[in-house]
C-alpha positions in Angstrom: 114.7 213.7 19.3 113.5 210.1 19.6 116.1 207.5 19.1 115.8 205.1 16.1 116.8 202.3 18.4 114.7 201.2 21.4 116.3 201.0 24.9 116.5 197.2 24.6 118.2 197.5 21.2 120.8 199.9 22.5 121.4 197.6 25.5 121.9 194.7 23.1 124.4 196.7 21.0 126.4 197.5 24.1 126.2 193.8 25.1 127.8 193.0 21.7 130.6 195.4 22.4 131.1 194.0 25.9 131.0 190.3 24.7 133.6 191.2 22.0 135.8 192.9 24.5 135.6 190.0 26.9 136.2 187.3 24.3 139.1 188.9 22.6 140.9 189.8 25.8 140.2 186.6 27.8 140.4 183.9 25.1 141.7 185.6 21.9 138.5 184.5 20.1 136.3 186.7 17.9 132.7 187.2 18.9 130.1 186.4 16.3 127.0 188.5 17.0 123.6 187.1 16.2 120.1 188.4 16.3 116.8 188.0 14.5 116.1 191.7 14.8 116.5 193.0 11.2 117.0 196.6 12.3 120.3 195.6 13.9 121.5 194.1 10.6 121.0 197.5 8.8 124.2 199.0 7.5 126.1 201.8 9.0 129.3 203.1 10.6 130.2 203.3 14.3 132.6 204.9 16.6 133.6 202.9 19.7 135.4 204.6 22.6 136.8 202.8 25.6 137.2 204.7 28.9 138.7 204.1 32.3 137.0 206.6 34.5 136.8 209.8 32.4 140.0 209.1 30.6 139.9 207.9 27.0 141.7 204.6 26.9 141.2 203.8 23.2 138.9 204.3 20.2 138.2 203.1 16.7 135.9 204.1 13.9 134.3 201.9 11.3 133.2 204.2 8.5 132.0 201.5 6.1 128.3 202.0 5.3 128.3 198.5 3.8 128.6 196.7 7.1 125.8 195.6 9.4 125.7 197.7 12.6 126.2 194.7 14.9 129.3 193.6 12.9 130.7 197.1 12.7 130.4 197.4 16.5 132.3 194.1 16.9 135.0 195.2 14.4 135.4 198.6 16.0 135.9 197.0 19.4 138.6 194.7 18.0 140.3 197.7 16.4 140.1 199.7 19.6 141.8 196.9 21.5 144.8 197.1 19.2 144.9 200.8 18.2 148.5 201.8 17.8 147.8 205.3 19.0 147.1 204.0 22.5 148.8 201.4 24.8 147.3 198.0 24.1 144.2 197.2 26.1 144.6 194.2 28.3 142.5 191.8 30.3 143.4 193.3 33.7 141.5 196.4 32.7 138.2 194.6 31.8 136.4 195.5 35.0 137.3 199.2 34.8 136.5 199.7 31.1 133.3 201.4 30.0 132.1 201.6 26.4 130.7 204.4 24.4 129.1 203.7 21.0 128.2 206.4 18.5 126.1 205.1 15.5 126.7 206.8 12.2 123.8 205.2 10.5 121.0 207.6 9.5 121.1 210.8 7.5 124.9 211.0 7.7 124.6 212.3 11.3 125.4 210.5 14.5 122.1 208.8 15.2 122.7 208.2 18.9 125.3 207.9 21.5 125.0 205.5 24.3 127.3 204.4 27.1 127.8 201.5 29.3 128.9 201.9 32.9 132.0 200.0 34.1 131.2 196.7 35.7 
């Protein structure tokens, strides 16, 4: 199955997640994603998982179908950093964290899953 998003778009969505993670943990600021690509402003839900190695470190789901994908990714990362079901994510883990994003955008099925390697 071909992905709805290009490789470059998937990489950009992962960059949004990484920038959000870096900003919230290093400066406490909220990242504001921006793009002219209208496809990334389409609405949909997401699941963001944070891993250290193969171990799930935290996760969060934004199920709102009224939120732009790029904003939903940002918000899911923020939720994952503070998910009460896991120990709080902290800045000392940044270099070890890898990100997995599942998009829940099209046909009510997970459109695609893509992962970022740890730095």
